[in-house]
Structures are given as C-alpha cells and as structure tokens.
C-alpha positions in Angstrom: 16.4 5.4 -7.6 13.3 4.6 -5.7 11.3 1.4 -5.7 7.6 1.1 -5.1 6.5 -1.3 -2.4 2.8 -2.0 -2.1 1.2 -3.4 1.1 -2.3 -4.8 0.9 -4.6 -6.8 3.1 -6.3 -9.2 0.7 -8.8 -12.0 0.8 -8.4 -15.4 -0.8 -10.5 -14.3 -3.7 -8.4 -11.1 -4.2 -10.6 -8.5 -2.6 -8.7 -5.5 -1.2 -11.3 -2.8 -0.6 -12.9 -1.7 2.7 -10.7 -4.0 4.8 -13.0 -3.9 7.8 -13.3 -7.6 7.3 -9.8 -7.9 8.8 -11.3 -7.1 12.2 -12.7 -10.7 12.4 -9.1 -11.8 12.8 -6.9 -11.0 15.8 -4.0 -8.9 14.7 -0.8 -10.9 15.2 2.0 -8.6 16.5 4.4 -10.4 14.1 2.3 -8.9 11.2 3.1 -5.4 12.7 6.8 -6.3 12.7 6.6 -7.3 9.0 4.7 -4.1 8.1 7.3 -2.0 10.1 10.0 -3.7 8.1 8.4 -2.6 4.8 7.9 0.9 6.1 11.4 1.1 7.5 12.9 0.6 4.0 10.8 3.5 2.6 11.5 7.2 2.3 8.2 8.3 0.8 4.5 7.4 0.8 2.4 7.3 -2.4 -1.4 7.3 -2.0 -4.5 7.5 -4.1 -7.2 10.1 -3.2 -9.6 7.8 -1.3 -6.9 6.2 0.8 -5.4 9.6 1.5 -8.7 10.9 2.6 -9.1 8.0 5.0 -5.6 8.0 6.3 -5.1 11.7 6.9 -7.7 12.1 9.7 -6.9 8.7 11.1 -3.1 9.1 11.3 -2.5 12.8 11.7 -3.6 12.7 15.4 -1.8 9.5 16.3 1.5 9.5 18.2 4.1 6.8 18.6 2.4 6.0 22.0 -0.8 5.3 20.1 0.7 3.3 17.3 4.4 2.6 16.5 3.7 3.4 12.8 2.5 6.9 13.5 5.9 8.7 13.2 6.5 7.1 9.8 3.0 7.9 8.5 3.1 11.5 9.8 6.7 12.5 9.2 7.4 10.9 5.8 6.8 12.9 2.6 3.5 11.9 1.1 2.5 12.1 -2.6 -1.2 12.0 -3.5 -2.4 11.0 -6.9 -6.0 12.2 -7.7 -8.0 13.3 -10.7 -9.8 16.0 -8.7 -8.0 18.5 -6.5 -7.9 17.4 -2.9 -6.8 19.2 0.2 -3.4 18.0 1.2 -3.1 19.5 4.6 -1.7 16.4 6.4 2.0 17.1 7.2 4.5 16.7 4.4 1.8 16.0 1.7 2.1 17.0 -2.0 -0.7 16.8 -4.5 0.7 15.2 -7.8 -2.5 15.5 -9.9 -4.1 12.8 -12.0 -2.3 9.5 -12.5 0.5 9.9 -14.9 3.0 7.1 -15.4 5.8 9.6 -16.3 5.2 11.6 -13.1 5.5 8.3 -11.1 8.7 7.5 -13.0 10.0 11.0 -12.0 9.1 10.4 -8.4 11.0 7.1 -8.4 14.0 8.9 -9.8 13.8 11.6 -7.1 13.3 9.3 -4.1 16.4 7.5 -2.8 14.8 4.5 -1.3 11.4 2.8 -1.1 8.1 4.4 -1.8 5.4 2.9 0.4 1.8 2.3 -1.0 -1.0 1.0 1.2 -4.5 0.4 0.0 -5.0 2.8 -3.0 -6.5 0.0 -5.3 -7.1 2.2 -8.3 -3.6 3.6 -8.1 -2.0 0.1 -7.6 -3.8 -1.3 -10.6 -2.4 1.5 -12.7 1.1 1.0 -11.3 0.7 -2.7 -12.2 -0.5 -2.0 -15.7 2.4 0.4 -16.3 4.9 -2.0 -14.7 6.0 0.6 -12.1 5.4 -1.6 -9.1 8.5 -3.3 -7.7 7.2 -5.3 -4.7 3.9 -6.7 -3.5 3.5 -7.3 0.2 0.3 -9.2 0.5 -1.3 -10.3 3.8 -3.7 -13.0 2.6 -6.6 -13.5 5.1 -8.3 -16.9 5.1 -11.6 -15.5 3.9 -13.5 -15.3 0.5 -16.0 -12.4 0.2 -17.3 -13.1 -3.3 -17.5 -9.4 -4.2 -15.6 -6.2 -3.9 -12.7 -4.4 -5.5 -10.0 -6.8 -6.4 -6.3 -6.3 -6.7 -6.2 -7.6 -10.3 -9.1 -6.5 -12.5 -10.5 -8.7 -15.2 -8.5 -8.3 -18.4 -5.2 -7.5 -16.8 -2.2 -8.4 -18.9 -0.2 -11.4 -17.9 2.3 -10.4 -15.2 5.0 -12.5 -13.6 6.3 -12.1 -10.0 8.9 -13.9 -8.0 8.2 -15.0 -4.4 10.9 -13.6 -2.2 9.5 -14.3 1.3 6.5 -15.9 3.0 5.3 -16.3 6.6 2.2 -17.9 8.2 1.0 -16.0 11.3 -0.8 -17.6 14.2 -4.1 -15.9 13.2 -4.1 -17.8 9.8 -3.0 -14.9 7.7 -0.4 -15.7 5.1 2.3 -13.1 4.2 3.6 -13.2 0.6 6.3 -10.9 -0.6 6.6 -10.8 -4.4 9.0 -8.9 -6.6 8.3 -7.9 -10.1 10.0 -10.5 -12.4 
C-alpha cells in the first residue's frame, strides 16, 4: 500500500504559494540530497492542476544533465487532480478528475511505495482534512511574508504529527520531517 509524502517550501508564517521567495536564499546542495531521498522512496507523483501546469513545461524538457531530479519527474507515473479537465500530455500522466478521497485511497492501494506531492496547496489541504497524508517534508525558510496561501487554512481540525527527522542547512533553512500520528 502506498504512502503519501508531501514536500513543501514554507515560510515561518506558513506560506507555501509562489515560492519565488526561496530565490533569496542560496540553495544548499544538502537540501537537494534530502529531496532526492524523498523522491527515491516514491513510485508515483500526485499533483494538483496548478502545480501540474507549472511543472509540466518546466520539467518535461529537462534532462539528468540539467537537473538530477529530471528522470524522476519525467519517468515516474503522474496523477493529476483537477476540477476542470486539463491536458495531461506530460509523459506518464493520468487525469484523475476532481478531488475525491475515495479515489486517492484507491491510488494508495494501487501504488506499492511512496506517492510524492510537491506544492499543490489545495490538494494537500484536502489530503490533510481527509487524513490521507502520511508524511510532511517541510523546508522552513527563515522568512515571514505576512500574506499568501498557507499550508494550514484557518479552521482546520486539530491534527497531530510526530517529528521523525530534522536538519539545519547552512543557508538557514530548517528541514522538518513529520509523520501523521
């Protein structure tokens, strides 16, 4: 049975959208190693529509020489959750339709290994609400933005997590790996 592992770049005040703010911080190669470790345990990718539409053109032309994550992003089966039909022409992509907790449970049953989610804030909040998320891999940047889409929306039900790993990188980013309790 598959497990869902979410990777997010997040600010101190919980903002996850439009992560262009990460460019202010030099990317620590050790962060890439951590992300590669998360990806390496995964056999599928699950994305919301907006993230898919950003990732498809950005990743589909990259090679391993451009970015070591390119083979994973391009060769791994991808599942897209979207309310409106979207073109899923990126290699190995399947349109799942609107968010449906039972469809996600079915995907978890079919995938033998991890299911990687990056970005996809609306999808991640739904997975959290339905308790379908197994791991949170948060890269916390030492920055507060004061506005923007947050990982946890106001009114979210109380949810407990267990810290399973943490690392501080030279650029001041803190990595926190939480498992659903």
